C-alpha positions as CSV (number, residue, x, y, z in Angstrom):
1,M,0.1,0.0,0.0
2,P,1.4,3.4,-0.8
3,S,2.3,5.6,2.0
4,V,0.7,8.8,2.7
5,D,3.9,10.8,2.9
6,R,4.5,9.8,-0.8
7,I,1.0,10.6,-1.7
8,V,0.9,13.9,-0.2
9,S,4.1,14.8,-2.0
10,K,2.8,13.8,-5.2
11,A,-0.3,16.0,-4.5
12,M,1.9,19.0,-3.5
13,R,3.8,18.8,-6.7
14,R,0.6,18.8,-8.7
15,L,-1.6,21.3,-6.7
16,L,0.6,23.6,-5.1
17,P,2.5,25.4,-7.9
18,F,-0.9,26.3,-9.6
19,L,-2.4,27.3,-6.4
20,L,0.5,29.4,-5.7
21,L,0.4,31.2,-9.2
22,M,-3.2,32.1,-8.3
23,Y,-2.4,33.6,-5.0
24,V,0.5,35.5,-6.4
25,L,-2.1,37.2,-9.0
26,A,-4.6,37.6,-6.1
27,F,-1.9,39.3,-4.0
28,L,-0.7,41.5,-6.8
29,D,-4.2,42.7,-7.6
30,R,-4.6,43.6,-4.1
31,A,-1.3,45.4,-3.4
32,N,-0.5,47.0,-7.0
33,I,-2.5,50.0,-5.6
34,G,0.5,50.9,-3.5
35,F,2.7,51.2,-6.8
36,A,0.1,53.1,-8.5
37,Q,-0.7,55.5,-5.5
38,K,1.3,58.7,-6.5
39,A,0.6,58.6,-10.2
40,L,-3.2,57.7,-9.6
41,Q,-3.5,60.6,-7.1
42,H,-1.9,62.9,-9.6
43,D,-4.2,62.0,-12.4
44,T,-7.5,61.8,-10.3
45,G,-6.9,64.2,-7.7
46,L,-7.3,61.8,-4.8
47,S,-6.2,63.0,-1.4
48,D,-4.2,61.0,1.0
49,A,-7.2,60.2,2.9
50,A,-9.3,59.4,-0.1
51,F,-6.7,57.0,-1.3
52,A,-6.4,55.4,2.1
53,F,-10.3,54.8,2.2
54,G,-10.3,53.3,-1.2
55,A,-7.4,51.0,-0.4
56,G,-9.3,49.9,2.4
57,V,-12.8,49.5,1.0
58,F,-11.8,46.6,-1.0
59,F,-12.0,44.6,2.3
60,A,-15.5,45.8,2.8
61,G,-16.7,44.1,-0.3
62,Y,-14.6,41.1,0.5
63,A,-15.9,40.7,4.0
64,L,-19.4,40.8,3.0
65,F,-19.4,38.1,0.6
66,E,-16.9,35.6,2.1
67,V,-19.3,33.3,4.0
68,P,-21.8,33.0,1.2
69,G,-18.9,32.7,-1.4
70,N,-17.4,29.8,0.6
71,L,-20.7,27.9,1.0
72,L,-21.2,27.9,-2.7
73,L,-17.6,26.7,-3.1
74,H,-18.6,23.8,-0.9
75,R,-21.7,23.2,-2.9
76,V,-20.5,23.3,-6.5
77,G,-16.7,22.5,-6.0
78,A,-13.5,24.3,-6.3
79,R,-12.8,24.1,-9.9
80,A,-16.0,26.1,-11.2
81,W,-16.0,28.5,-8.2
82,M,-12.3,29.4,-8.5
83,C,-12.8,29.7,-12.3
84,R,-15.5,32.3,-11.7
85,I,-13.8,34.2,-8.9
86,M,-10.5,34.9,-11.0
87,V,-12.2,35.8,-14.1
88,T,-14.5,38.4,-12.7
89,W,-11.6,39.8,-10.3
90,G,-9.5,40.1,-13.3
91,L,-12.0,41.9,-15.3
92,V,-12.6,44.3,-12.4
93,S,-8.9,44.9,-11.8
94,S,-8.4,45.5,-15.4
95,A,-11.3,48.3,-15.3
96,M,-9.4,50.1,-12.6
97,C,-7.6,51.7,-15.4
98,L,-10.8,53.6,-16.1
99,A,-10.9,55.1,-12.6
100,S,-11.0,58.9,-13.1
101,T,-12.8,60.3,-10.0
102,P,-12.5,59.3,-6.2
103,G,-16.2,58.1,-6.6
104,S,-15.3,55.6,-9.4
105,F,-12.2,54.6,-7.4
106,Y,-14.1,53.6,-4.6
107,V,-16.7,51.8,-6.5
108,L,-14.2,49.7,-8.4
109,R,-12.2,48.9,-5.4
110,F,-15.5,47.6,-3.4
111,L,-16.4,45.7,-6.5
112,L,-12.8,44.1,-6.7
113,G,-13.4,42.9,-3.1
114,V,-16.9,41.4,-4.1
115,A,-15.4,39.8,-7.1
116,E,-12.5,38.0,-5.1
117,A,-14.5,37.2,-1.9
118,G,-14.1,33.6,-1.1
119,F,-10.9,33.0,-3.0
120,F,-8.4,32.7,0.1
121,P,-10.8,31.0,2.5
122,G,-11.9,28.7,-0.3
123,I,-8.2,27.7,-1.0
124,I,-7.7,26.9,2.8
125,Y,-10.7,25.0,2.8
126,Y,-9.9,23.2,-0.5
127,L,-6.6,22.3,1.1
128,T,-8.1,20.4,3.9
129,H,-9.8,18.0,1.4
130,W,-6.2,17.2,0.0
131,F,-3.8,17.3,3.2
132,P,-3.9,15.7,6.2
133,Q,-3.3,17.8,9.5
134,A,0.3,16.6,9.9
135,A,1.1,17.9,6.5
136,R,-1.4,20.9,6.4
137,G,1.1,23.6,7.8
138,R,3.6,22.7,5.2
139,A,1.0,22.8,2.4
140,I,-0.3,26.2,3.6
141,G,3.1,27.3,4.1
142,V,3.9,26.8,0.3
143,F,0.6,28.5,-0.7
144,Y,1.8,31.4,1.3
145,F,4.8,31.9,-1.0
146,G,2.3,33.6,-2.9
147,A,2.5,36.7,-0.9
148,P,6.3,37.2,-1.0
149,L,6.5,35.9,-4.6
150,A,4.0,38.4,-5.5
151,F,6.3,41.2,-4.4
152,I,9.7,39.6,-5.5
153,F,8.6,39.4,-8.8
154,G,5.4,41.7,-9.0
155,G,7.3,44.6,-7.4
156,P,9.9,44.9,-10.4
157,L,6.9,44.1,-12.8
158,S,4.6,46.9,-11.4
159,G,7.5,49.2,-11.5
160,L,8.2,48.3,-15.2
161,L,4.6,48.8,-16.1
162,L,4.6,52.3,-14.4
163,D,7.6,53.2,-16.5
164,M,5.4,52.3,-19.8
165,H,3.8,55.7,-19.0
166,G,2.7,57.3,-22.3
167,L,2.6,54.2,-24.3
168,F,-0.2,54.2,-26.6
169,G,-1.8,57.2,-24.8
170,L,-2.0,55.2,-21.5
171,A,-0.8,56.3,-18.0
172,G,1.6,53.8,-16.4
173,W,-0.8,53.1,-13.7
174,Q,-3.5,52.3,-16.3
175,W,-1.3,49.7,-18.0
176,L,-0.4,48.3,-14.3
177,F,-4.0,47.3,-13.9
178,L,-4.8,46.4,-17.2
179,I,-2.2,43.8,-17.5
180,E,-2.1,42.4,-14.3
181,G,-5.9,42.0,-14.2
182,G,-5.9,40.3,-17.5
183,L,-3.3,37.8,-16.3
184,A,-5.7,36.8,-13.4
185,S,-8.6,36.2,-15.8
186,A,-6.4,33.9,-18.0
187,V,-5.3,31.9,-15.2
188,G,-9.1,31.5,-13.9
189,V,-10.0,29.9,-17.2
190,W,-7.1,27.4,-16.8
191,A,-8.2,26.6,-13.2
192,F,-11.3,25.1,-14.7
193,W,-9.4,22.5,-16.6
194,Y,-6.8,21.8,-14.2
195,L,-8.1,21.5,-10.5
196,D,-9.7,18.5,-9.1
197,N,-12.4,18.8,-6.3
198,K,-11.0,16.1,-4.3
199,P,-8.7,13.1,-4.3
200,A,-11.6,10.9,-5.3
201,N,-11.9,12.9,-8.7
202,A,-7.9,13.0,-9.6
203,R,-7.3,10.8,-12.5
204,W,-3.4,11.7,-11.9
205,L,-3.8,9.4,-8.7
206,D,-4.3,5.7,-9.0
207,D,-7.0,3.7,-7.1
208,A,-4.8,2.8,-4.1
209,E,-3.3,6.5,-3.7
210,R,-6.9,7.9,-4.1
211,R,-8.3,5.5,-1.3
212,V,-5.4,6.1,1.2
213,L,-5.2,9.9,0.8
214,T,-9.0,9.9,1.1
215,E,-8.9,7.8,4.5
216,A,-6.2,10.1,5.9
217,V,-8.1,13.3,5.4
218,E,-11.3,11.7,6.5
219,R,-9.8,10.4,9.9
220,D,-8.7,14.1,10.3
221,A,-12.2,15.2,9.9
222,R,-13.8,12.8,12.1
223,H,-11.6,14.2,14.8
224,A,-12.5,17.8,14.1
225,A,-16.2,16.8,14.1
226,A,-15.8,15.3,17.4
227,H,-14.3,18.4,19.0
228,G,-15.6,21.3,17.3
229,P,-19.1,22.5,15.7
230,Q,-20.5,20.4,12.9
231,Q,-23.3,23.0,11.6
232,V,-22.6,26.1,9.7
233,I,-24.6,28.2,12.2
234,D,-22.9,26.8,15.1
235,A,-19.5,27.6,13.5
236,L,-20.5,31.2,13.0
237,F,-21.5,31.8,16.6
238,N,-18.8,29.7,18.1
239,A,-16.6,31.6,20.7
240,R,-13.1,30.0,19.7
241,V,-13.9,30.9,15.7
242,L,-14.6,34.4,16.9
243,L,-11.3,34.4,18.7
244,F,-9.4,33.3,15.7
245,A,-11.2,36.0,13.8
246,A,-9.8,38.6,16.2
247,I,-6.4,37.3,16.0
248,Y,-6.4,37.2,12.2
249,A,-8.0,40.9,12.2
250,L,-5.1,42.1,14.3
251,I,-2.4,40.1,11.9
252,Q,-4.2,41.7,9.0
253,V,-3.9,45.2,10.5
254,S,-0.1,44.7,10.5
255,V,0.0,43.2,7.0
256,Y,-1.9,45.5,5.0
257,G,-0.9,48.8,7.2
258,V,2.5,47.8,5.7
259,I,2.0,46.5,2.3
260,F,-0.2,49.3,0.9
261,F,2.5,52.0,1.8
262,L,5.8,49.9,1.5
263,P,6.6,51.2,-2.1
264,Q,6.1,54.9,-0.7
265,Q,8.1,54.0,2.2
266,V,11.2,52.6,0.3
267,A,10.9,55.4,-2.2
268,S,11.2,58.0,0.7
269,L,14.2,56.0,2.2
270,L,16.0,56.0,-1.1
271,G,14.9,59.5,-2.1
272,T,13.7,58.7,-5.4
273,R,10.2,58.0,-7.0
274,V,8.3,54.7,-7.3
275,G,9.6,52.8,-10.3
276,L,11.8,49.9,-11.3
277,K,14.4,50.8,-8.6
278,V,12.0,51.0,-5.8
279,G,10.3,47.7,-7.2
280,L,13.6,46.1,-6.9
281,V,14.5,47.1,-3.3
282,T,11.0,46.3,-2.1
283,A,11.6,42.7,-3.2
284,V,14.3,42.0,-0.6
285,P,12.0,41.8,2.5
286,W,9.9,39.3,0.5
287,L,12.9,37.2,-0.2
288,C,13.4,37.0,3.5
289,A,10.0,36.1,4.0
290,L,10.2,33.5,1.4
291,A,13.1,31.6,3.0
292,V,11.6,31.9,6.5
293,T,8.0,30.7,5.2
294,W,9.7,27.7,3.7
295,C,11.6,26.6,6.6
296,V,9.5,27.3,9.9
297,P,6.1,25.6,8.9
298,R,8.2,22.3,7.9
299,H,9.7,22.4,11.2
300,A,6.3,23.0,13.2
301,D,4.8,20.1,11.2
302,R,7.5,17.8,12.5
303,T,7.5,19.1,16.0
304,G,4.1,20.0,16.7
305,T,5.1,23.6,17.5
306,H,2.9,25.7,15.5
307,R,1.6,27.8,18.3
308,A,5.2,28.6,19.7
309,W,6.5,29.5,16.3
310,A,3.5,31.7,15.7
311,V,4.1,33.7,18.7
312,M,7.9,34.1,18.0
313,L,7.2,35.3,14.4
314,L,4.3,37.6,15.4
315,V,6.5,39.3,17.9
316,L,9.3,39.6,15.3
317,A,6.9,41.1,13.1
318,G,5.6,43.6,15.5
319,L,9.3,44.7,16.6
320,G,10.4,44.8,12.7
321,I,7.5,47.1,11.6
322,A,7.9,49.6,14.7
323,L,11.7,49.7,14.1
324,S,11.3,50.4,10.6
325,G,10.0,53.8,11.5
326,M,12.4,54.8,14.1
327,T,15.6,54.8,12.1
328,Q,16.9,57.3,9.5
329,S,19.2,54.8,8.1
330,P,18.0,53.2,4.8
331,L,19.9,49.8,5.5
332,L,18.6,49.6,9.1
333,A,15.1,50.3,8.1
334,L,15.2,47.7,5.4
335,L,16.5,45.1,7.7
336,A,13.6,46.0,9.9
337,L,11.2,45.6,7.2
338,C,12.7,42.2,6.4
339,C,11.9,41.0,10.0
340,A,8.5,42.4,9.7
341,A,7.7,40.7,6.4
342,S,9.3,37.3,7.5
343,G,7.2,37.6,10.6
344,F,3.8,38.3,9.6
345,I,4.0,36.2,6.4
346,A,5.4,33.1,7.8
347,A,3.1,33.4,11.0
348,Q,-0.1,33.1,8.9
349,P,0.1,29.4,7.5
350,L,1.0,28.4,11.1
351,F,-2.2,30.3,12.3
352,W,-4.4,28.5,9.8
353,T,-3.6,25.2,11.2
354,F,-5.6,26.4,14.2
355,P,-9.0,26.5,12.7
356,T,-8.6,23.8,10.4
357,R,-7.7,21.6,13.3
358,Y,-11.0,22.5,14.8
359,L,-13.5,22.5,11.9
360,T,-14.7,20.2,9.1
361,G,-17.2,19.9,6.6
362,A,-19.7,22.7,5.9
363,A,-18.7,24.2,9.3
364,A,-15.4,24.5,8.2
365,A,-16.4,26.2,4.8
366,G,-18.4,28.5,6.9
367,G,-16.1,29.1,9.8
368,I,-12.9,29.7,7.7
369,A,-14.7,32.3,5.7
370,L,-16.0,34.0,8.7
371,I,-12.5,34.2,10.2
372,N,-11.1,35.5,6.7
373,S,-14.1,37.8,6.5
374,L,-13.9,39.4,10.0
375,G,-10.2,39.2,9.9
376,S,-10.0,41.1,6.6
377,L,-11.7,44.0,8.2
378,G,-8.4,44.7,9.7
379,G,-7.1,45.3,6.1
380,F,-10.0,47.7,5.7
381,I,-9.3,49.8,8.7
382,A,-5.3,49.5,8.5
383,P,-4.8,52.2,5.9
384,S,-7.2,54.6,7.2
385,L,-6.1,54.0,10.9
386,R,-2.4,54.3,9.9
387,A,-3.2,57.7,8.2
388,L,-5.1,59.0,11.4
389,V,-2.5,58.1,13.8
390,Q,0.2,59.8,11.4
391,H,-1.9,62.8,11.2
392,L,-2.5,63.0,15.0
393,A,1.2,62.4,15.8
394,A,2.7,64.8,13.4
395,T,4.4,67.5,15.3
396,G,5.9,69.6,12.6
397,T,7.7,66.6,10.8
398,A,6.6,63.9,8.6
399,T,9.0,61.5,10.2
400,S,7.5,61.4,13.9
401,G,3.9,60.8,12.3
402,A,5.2,58.0,10.1
403,A,7.1,56.6,13.4
404,A,3.7,56.5,15.1
405,G,1.7,55.1,12.5
406,L,4.3,52.2,12.0
407,A,4.4,51.8,16.0
408,M,0.6,51.2,16.0
409,L,1.0,48.6,13.4
410,G,3.6,47.0,15.2
411,A,1.5,47.0,18.3
412,A,-1.4,45.2,16.5
413,S,0.9,42.3,15.8
414,L,2.5,42.2,19.4
415,V,-1.2,41.9,20.8
416,A,-1.9,39.0,18.2
417,A,1.0,37.2,19.6
418,L,-0.3,37.6,23.1
419,L,-3.8,36.2,22.1
420,V,-2.1,33.1,20.4
421,G,0.2,32.4,23.2
422,T,-2.5,32.7,25.8
423,R,-5.8,31.8,24.4
424,V,-5.0,29.3,21.6
425,P,-5.0,25.6,22.9
426,R,-1.4,24.0,22.7
427,E,-1.5,21.4,19.9
428,A,-0.8,17.6,20.6
429,A,2.6,16.4,19.8
430,P,2.9,14.7,16.4
431,S,2.8,11.1,16.1
432,A,2.6,8.2,13.4
433,D,-1.3,7.9,14.1
434,T,-1.7,11.4,12.9
435,F,0.0,10.7,9.5
436,E,0.1,7.1,8.4
437,P,-3.2,4.9,7.9
438,R,-3.3,1.8,10.1
439,A,-3.2,-0.6,7.4
440,H,0.1,0.9,6.2
441,R,1.7,1.0,9.7
442,A,0.6,-2.6,10.5
443,R,2.1,-3.9,7.3
């Protein structure tokens, strides 16, 4: 009988590169607004406050439709629903090139959130159908490579597209939205033909592999059903699920409070405008995040230390964010941003092992979506909250205001670390029983 470990590795090779490509495009379409900021503001007359509101209003549309979107995925399957999500969000993202007033900017950002709703929690839920709990941190960790990769490759790409300003009469920021949105729609069509909903549908697995992997995943699902809510309505009002949502919201305050303004922060450190040079430098923190996200979830899966590592990484993120605003040295600020990005990116796949250990079935579809939905409100409030703190703290210099805004974002990450360390139950140590099926072990 084939081992679960070998089948899981085969599934990772088949699924994760494609899911990773999808997430790169998703993250790119969320965060490219940071690269377009100055040019977009110049052409449309957006104030800093209006830009911050428009950047965040994406998450309002996203949060409203997360739960129904994930329940529809549970009903119709991942391949059809992911195709719909990516095609529509790509079209809306491309339409951002038509934004000409604050009102049109707000509407398109809101609709982009509506179109993308269900994508991220849908992928997390989808992974629970393919990977047992003992391999889930590693699988989600590889999926999370999408965030740093989006900046490693997307930063220079966005900078290059901005440098196409004037080609065929379009501004650089218009090329940015048009091309990156079109890529998302194309991959969405591809997803319909490439993805399989569950191991039982996978023609690239043989009969024995399908049976062994299905049994391993179902064994974890039975364990979750015995310890967590089983109905959607119970999951939506479950105290532990709401705690997970609060923790995730705090993490997202740090993530998006940094991401939306990172190109401008780096440009200020370098004393230049946003373009290819800034795009290359902003890739450095994400290279660090990529390395940490590769190593830590794998170690946590082997040792059962997801909670301890999540706490350490969130503390690292909080300190890195705060320190990046307290130094005038570009090198020290960049090192602090490397710590920040490594911490809040690598902590998130570890975080998602907590609710997926507790939820299964329709309750998982609804509960994961609720956590992501409420958590994404952190992304909604982060830009405006950072702008407000900077305004209130500014005492004649922009530097003091910027430092206060970053300190607030760092504090959110530290509170998240405190909640994980004190409120999330400690996981059981890994054992063969959590990974290999009984028939294989007895052989």
